[in-house]
Backbone as CSV, one residue per row, in Angstrom:
resi,resn,N_x,N_y,N_z,CA_x,CA_y,CA_z,C_x,C_y,C_z
1,UNK,-2.063,-70.212,-18.928,-1.607,-69.545,-17.741,-2.742,-68.658,-17.226
2,UNK,-3.007,-68.728,-15.940,-4.063,-67.930,-15.324,-3.572,-66.501,-15.114
3,UNK,-4.458,-65.580,-15.303,-4.072,-64.181,-15.072,-4.435,-63.780,-13.649
4,UNK,-3.649,-62.896,-13.116,-3.893,-62.400,-11.764,-4.967,-61.324,-11.804
5,UNK,-5.837,-61.326,-10.795,-6.859,-60.274,-10.764,-6.215,-58.924,-10.432
6,UNK,-6.818,-57.879,-10.943,-6.348,-56.527,-10.627,-6.624,-56.247,-9.155
7,UNK,-5.664,-55.658,-8.445,-5.925,-55.310,-7.043,-6.964,-54.196,-6.961
8,UNK,-7.741,-54.244,-5.898,-8.736,-53.198,-5.689,-8.040,-51.946,-5.187
9,UNK,-8.486,-50.825,-5.637,-7.863,-49.557,-5.253,-8.168,-49.187,-3.809
10,UNK,-9.250,-49.684,-3.261,-9.592,-49.356,-1.884,-10.450,-48.103,-1.758
11,UNK,-10.723,-47.464,-2.861,-11.597,-46.296,-2.834,-12.214,-46.103,-4.210
12,UNK,-13.313,-45.431,-4.197,-13.962,-45.092,-5.466,-13.682,-43.626,-5.757
13,UNK,-13.274,-43.342,-6.958,-12.987,-41.961,-7.327,-14.284,-41.174,-7.418
14,UNK,-14.318,-40.059,-6.715,-15.477,-39.184,-6.782,-15.408,-38.344,-8.050
15,UNK,-16.564,-37.951,-8.500,-16.618,-37.036,-9.636,-16.051,-35.693,-9.162
16,UNK,-15.128,-35.110,-9.923,-14.549,-33.837,-9.473,-15.600,-32.727,-9.431
17,UNK,-15.383,-31.798,-8.532,-16.263,-30.641,-8.427,-16.057,-29.773,-9.663
18,UNK,-17.125,-29.253,-10.200,-17.048,-28.394,-11.384,-16.778,-26.955,-10.949
19,UNK,-15.498,-26.615,-10.828,-15.124,-25.278,-10.380,-15.409,-24.196,-11.414
20,UNK,-15.803,-24.581,-12.612,-16.182,-23.579,-13.615,-17.642,-23.146,-13.452
21,UNK,-18.398,-23.885,-12.653,-19.810,-23.580,-12.422,-19.949,-22.374,-11.490
22,UNK,-20.725,-21.386,-11.916,-20.950,-20.185,-11.092,-21.611,-20.550,-9.768
23,UNK,-22.533,-21.506,-9.773,-23.192,-21.929,-8.532,-22.187,-22.521,-7.557
24,UNK,-21.296,-23.358,-8.059,-20.267,-23.971,-7.213,-19.317,-22.895,-6.699
25,UNK,-18.925,-21.970,-7.556,-18.031,-20.890,-7.138,-18.657,-20.066,-6.019
26,UNK,-19.934,-19.736,-6.165,-20.630,-18.966,-5.125,-20.685,-19.745,-3.819
27,UNK,-21.028,-21.022,-3.908,-21.151,-21.849,-2.701,-19.812,-21.981,-1.987
28,UNK,-18.749,-22.275,-2.723,-17.435,-22.452,-2.108,-16.848,-21.136,-1.609
29,UNK,-17.149,-20.052,-2.287,-16.617,-18.742,-1.893,-17.102,-18.331,-0.510
30,UNK,-18.310,-18.736,-0.155,-18.867,-18.360,1.153,-17.996,-18.828,2.309
31,UNK,-17.325,-19.959,2.159,-16.433,-20.428,3.224,-14.965,-20.149,2.906
32,UNK,-14.607,-20.112,1.628,-13.204,-19.910,1.250,-12.705,-18.517,1.609
33,UNK,-13.521,-17.504,1.386,-13.082,-16.127,1.645,-12.779,-15.908,3.125
34,UNK,-13.699,-16.222,4.052,-13.366,-16.027,5.463,-12.186,-16.893,5.910
35,UNK,-12.083,-18.102,5.376,-10.954,-18.971,5.739,-9.637,-18.348,5.293
36,UNK,-9.613,-17.769,4.099,-8.392,-17.125,3.615,-7.988,-15.976,4.528
37,UNK,-8.934,-15.152,4.945,-8.577,-14.009,5.780,-8.161,-14.428,7.188
38,UNK,-8.688,-15.531,7.690,-8.205,-16.065,8.970,-6.775,-16.566,8.825
39,UNK,-6.486,-17.229,7.713,-5.128,-17.695,7.423,-4.186,-16.495,7.308
40,UNK,-4.582,-15.465,6.582,-3.750,-14.270,6.408,-3.466,-13.605,7.750
41,UNK,-4.453,-13.607,8.622,-4.265,-13.033,9.960,-3.304,-13.893,10.782
42,UNK,-3.482,-15.200,10.752,-2.601,-16.100,11.510,-1.155,-15.976,11.041
43,UNK,-0.975,-15.819,9.736,0.374,-15.698,9.171,0.902,-14.269,9.232
44,UNK,0.123,-13.343,9.746,0.522,-11.930,9.852,0.920,-11.360,8.491
45,UNK,0.128,-11.670,7.474,0.427,-11.197,6.123,0.030,-9.734,5.963
46,UNK,0.879,-8.979,5.290,0.502,-7.638,4.865,-0.549,-7.800,3.762
47,UNK,-1.388,-6.804,3.612,-2.434,-6.879,2.587,-1.844,-7.103,1.201
48,UNK,-0.712,-6.471,0.908,-0.082,-6.636,-0.406,0.283,-8.102,-0.647
49,UNK,0.856,-8.757,0.356,1.213,-10.176,0.215,-0.030,-11.039,0.047
50,UNK,-1.067,-10.731,0.806,-2.320,-11.488,0.694,-2.915,-11.321,-0.706
51,UNK,-2.889,-10.107,-1.226,-3.390,-9.857,-2.585,-2.603,-10.664,-3.607
52,UNK,-1.281,-10.715,-3.435,-0.442,-11.466,-4.368,-0.746,-12.958,-4.310
53,UNK,-0.977,-13.488,-3.107,-1.306,-14.909,-2.981,-2.628,-15.244,-3.675
54,UNK,-3.511,-14.274,-3.750,-4.784,-14.477,-4.454,-4.646,-14.273,-5.961
55,UNK,-3.438,-14.057,-6.416,-3.213,-13.903,-7.851,-3.157,-12.462,-8.306
56,UNK,-2.922,-11.552,-7.365,-2.793,-10.146,-7.727,-4.115,-9.431,-7.912
57,UNK,-5.081,-9.734,-7.059,-6.369,-9.044,-7.169,-6.186,-7.550,-6.901
58,UNK,-7.072,-6.747,-7.440,-6.999,-5.297,-7.247,-7.282,-4.947,-5.792
59,UNK,-6.851,-3.740,-5.400,-7.147,-3.263,-4.048,-8.646,-3.252,-3.793
60,UNK,-9.409,-2.771,-4.775,-10.854,-2.673,-4.601,-11.504,-4.017,-4.326
61,UNK,-11.182,-5.003,-5.135,-11.737,-6.350,-4.952,-11.278,-6.928,-3.619
62,UNK,-10.001,-6.754,-3.304,-9.456,-7.300,-2.063,-10.208,-6.746,-0.855
63,UNK,-10.383,-5.430,-0.807,-11.035,-4.836,0.362,-12.531,-5.128,0.394
64,UNK,-13.154,-5.327,-0.762,-14.550,-5.784,-0.770,-14.644,-7.160,-0.118
65,UNK,-13.748,-8.051,-0.508,-13.740,-9.398,0.069,-13.458,-9.340,1.564
66,UNK,-12.499,-8.508,1.934,-12.105,-8.409,3.345,-13.254,-7.880,4.204
67,UNK,-14.066,-7.001,3.632,-15.215,-6.446,4.364,-16.401,-7.401,4.392
68,UNK,-16.273,-8.547,3.740,-17.349,-9.532,3.789,-18.291,-9.490,2.608
69,UNK,-17.855,-8.911,1.506,-18.672,-8.888,0.293,-19.049,-10.317,-0.100
70,UNK,-20.203,-10.463,-0.685,-20.672,-11.781,-1.132,-20.133,-12.133,-2.516
71,UNK,-19.163,-11.367,-2.986,-18.557,-11.590,-4.306,-18.004,-13.014,-4.372
72,UNK,-18.273,-13.706,-5.471,-17.760,-15.071,-5.588,-16.404,-15.068,-6.283
73,UNK,-15.608,-16.048,-5.944,-14.261,-16.190,-6.485,-14.284,-17.075,-7.723
74,UNK,-13.324,-16.839,-8.605,-13.217,-17.687,-9.787,-12.429,-18.958,-9.450
75,UNK,-12.321,-19.829,-10.432,-11.666,-21.125,-10.245,-10.225,-20.970,-9.762
76,UNK,-9.483,-20.029,-10.326,-8.090,-19.825,-9.942,-7.965,-19.455,-8.469
77,UNK,-8.765,-18.517,-8.011,-8.666,-18.072,-6.618,-9.118,-19.163,-5.650
78,UNK,-10.152,-19.909,-6.018,-10.584,-21.023,-5.168,-9.491,-22.085,-5.069
79,UNK,-8.817,-22.353,-6.175,-7.718,-23.325,-6.169,-6.582,-22.831,-5.290
80,UNK,-6.235,-21.554,-5.426,-5.169,-20.972,-4.609,-5.495,-21.098,-3.120
81,UNK,-6.717,-20.741,-2.750,-7.100,-20.806,-1.340,-7.095,-22.243,-0.845
82,UNK,-7.567,-23.167,-1.644,-7.549,-24.574,-1.256,-6.124,-25.045,-0.966
83,UNK,-5.210,-24.702,-1.852,-3.810,-25.101,-1.651,-3.217,-24.426,-0.419
84,UNK,-3.510,-23.151,-0.221,-2.996,-22.444,0.956,-3.543,-23.041,2.246
85,UNK,-4.810,-23.422,2.246,-5.381,-24.051,3.443,-4.733,-25.405,3.711
86,UNK,-4.393,-26.136,2.656,-3.661,-27.391,2.830,-2.281,-27.161,3.418
87,UNK,-1.606,-26.110,2.965,-0.296,-25.740,3.518,-0.450,-25.364,4.985
88,UNK,-1.451,-24.557,5.285,-1.722,-24.136,6.660,-1.959,-25.351,7.560
89,UNK,-2.779,-26.270,7.095,-3.091,-27.473,7.877,-1.840,-28.311,8.110
90,UNK,-1.055,-28.534,7.059,0.164,-29.336,7.197,1.132,-28.694,8.182
91,UNK,1.289,-27.382,8.110,2.185,-26.684,9.040,1.723,-26.866,10.480
92,UNK,0.411,-26.814,10.694,-0.109,-26.958,12.050,-0.053,-28.391,12.559
93,UNK,0.076,-29.350,11.665,0.306,-30.733,12.078,1.778,-30.925,12.440
94,UNK,2.651,-30.308,11.667,4.093,-30.499,11.846,4.681,-29.710,13.011
95,UNK,4.186,-28.518,13.245,4.844,-27.593,14.169,3.873,-27.041,15.199
96,UNK,4.449,-26.414,16.226,3.629,-25.694,17.197,2.916,-24.554,16.470
97,UNK,1.854,-24.072,17.059,1.094,-22.993,16.403,1.986,-21.789,16.104
98,UNK,2.822,-21.419,17.062,3.678,-20.240,16.877,4.619,-20.426,15.685
99,UNK,5.280,-21.573,15.604,6.198,-21.826,14.490,5.428,-22.022,13.186
100,UNK,4.293,-22.704,13.250,3.481,-22.919,12.044,3.061,-21.585,11.426
101,UNK,2.692,-20.638,12.265,2.259,-19.334,11.764,3.425,-18.481,11.275
102,UNK,4.606,-18.673,11.856,5.780,-17.881,11.460,6.504,-18.480,10.258
103,UNK,6.379,-19.791,10.040,7.157,-20.523,9.031,7.129,-19.861,7.664
104,UNK,5.992,-19.381,7.252,5.808,-18.813,5.918,6.693,-17.589,5.684
105,UNK,7.067,-16.896,6.767,7.840,-15.651,6.654,9.295,-15.792,7.072
106,UNK,9.693,-16.977,7.497,11.075,-17.183,7.947,11.963,-17.587,6.777
107,UNK,13.194,-17.073,6.761,14.157,-17.529,5.760,14.288,-19.041,5.886
108,UNK,14.363,-19.727,4.754,14.352,-21.185,4.761,15.530,-21.707,3.955
109,UNK,16.305,-22.618,4.556,17.516,-23.139,3.909,17.231,-24.261,2.910
110,UNK,15.996,-24.717,2.810,15.666,-25.733,1.814,16.011,-25.180,0.431
111,UNK,16.707,-25.971,-0.395,17.083,-25.474,-1.731,15.895,-24.955,-2.553
112,UNK,14.720,-25.486,-2.303,13.528,-25.024,-3.012,13.330,-23.517,-2.827
113,UNK,13.628,-23.039,-1.628,13.359,-21.647,-1.287,14.559,-20.728,-1.496
114,UNK,15.731,-21.294,-1.717,16.917,-20.487,-1.988,17.270,-19.525,-0.875
115,UNK,17.005,-19.910,0.374,17.336,-19.060,1.512,16.304,-17.984,1.799
116,UNK,15.296,-17.877,0.965,14.249,-16.876,1.165,13.066,-17.491,1.917
117,UNK,12.163,-16.658,2.395,10.963,-17.187,3.045,10.063,-17.914,2.039
118,UNK,9.367,-18.943,2.478,8.419,-19.622,1.596,7.392,-18.665,0.973
119,UNK,7.020,-17.619,1.688,6.071,-16.648,1.143,6.592,-16.053,-0.165
120,UNK,7.863,-15.726,-0.211,8.466,-15.168,-1.429,8.371,-16.171,-2.570
121,UNK,8.672,-17.425,-2.268,8.593,-18.495,-3.269,7.166,-18.639,-3.797
122,UNK,6.187,-18.599,-2.906,4.788,-18.736,-3.312,4.343,-17.577,-4.199
123,UNK,4.706,-16.367,-3.802,4.306,-15.187,-4.569,4.936,-15.209,-5.959
124,UNK,6.212,-15.554,-6.024,6.913,-15.573,-7.311,6.462,-16.730,-8.199
125,UNK,6.169,-17.873,-7.601,5.907,-19.087,-8.375,4.462,-19.386,-8.682
126,UNK,3.528,-18.707,-8.026,2.110,-18.939,-8.287,1.655,-20.348,-7.952
127,UNK,0.617,-20.793,-8.614,-0.010,-22.083,-8.311,0.982,-23.251,-8.357
128,UNK,1.891,-23.330,-9.343,2.851,-24.442,-9.312,3.688,-24.460,-8.024
129,UNK,4.052,-23.290,-7.521,4.800,-23.221,-6.262,3.920,-23.644,-5.089
130,UNK,2.654,-23.256,-5.103,1.726,-23.675,-4.046,1.685,-25.203,-3.982
131,UNK,1.588,-25.827,-5.156,1.511,-27.289,-5.220,2.794,-27.913,-4.681
132,UNK,3.944,-27.386,-5.071,5.225,-27.947,-4.614,5.384,-27.818,-3.105
133,UNK,5.018,-26.676,-2.543,5.123,-26.490,-1.089,4.155,-27.427,-0.383
134,UNK,2.963,-27.552,-0.900,1.985,-28.475,-0.307,2.525,-29.902,-0.327
135,UNK,3.116,-30.315,-1.449,3.688,-31.660,-1.553,4.851,-31.842,-0.584
136,UNK,5.698,-30.837,-0.463,6.828,-30.899,0.470,6.334,-31.127,1.893
137,UNK,5.379,-30.331,2.317,4.876,-30.431,3.689,4.108,-31.729,3.916
138,UNK,3.330,-32.147,2.930,2.619,-33.419,3.060,3.604,-34.579,3.165
139,UNK,4.693,-34.522,2.403,5.715,-35.575,2.481,6.371,-35.576,3.854
140,UNK,6.625,-34.403,4.397,7.241,-34.314,5.727,6.347,-34.904,6.804
141,UNK,5.065,-34.773,6.628,4.165,-35.313,7.657,3.731,-36.740,7.350
142,UNK,4.250,-37.303,6.256,3.980,-38.696,5.938,2.645,-38.939,5.274
143,UNK,2.032,-37.886,4.728,0.747,-38.046,4.040,0.976,-38.668,2.674
144,UNK,-0.058,-39.278,2.157,0.034,-39.887,0.829,-0.954,-39.245,-0.099
């Protein structure tokens, strides 16, 4: 009996970025930090909420970053910002800018959020919650 050939995946897997590398962290931080603060501004986040989304950074570190410090972020914070930017992008694909920016703070009837705003869910749930919200929004927009 002849065997069937394996189907081609259609893409080649890239080598993952080494987020543990200090050089990579410095390079990515240069764009991640300003992008995060633009997102925080668009979502009208209080500084406390923004700090919590970054994993509970101290006031001192937060305000250094906000003032444009060249401080580099660790792997956890870069991952958090990446996921938040994906959420931001998905919201802006799905909704008008006004609703996309407000969505994070609006009470949400989806059982995932338990009637609370998605922001509350993200703050309480950390990175696993970021991933779930990103998956929810990507599924809504038909992404794979």
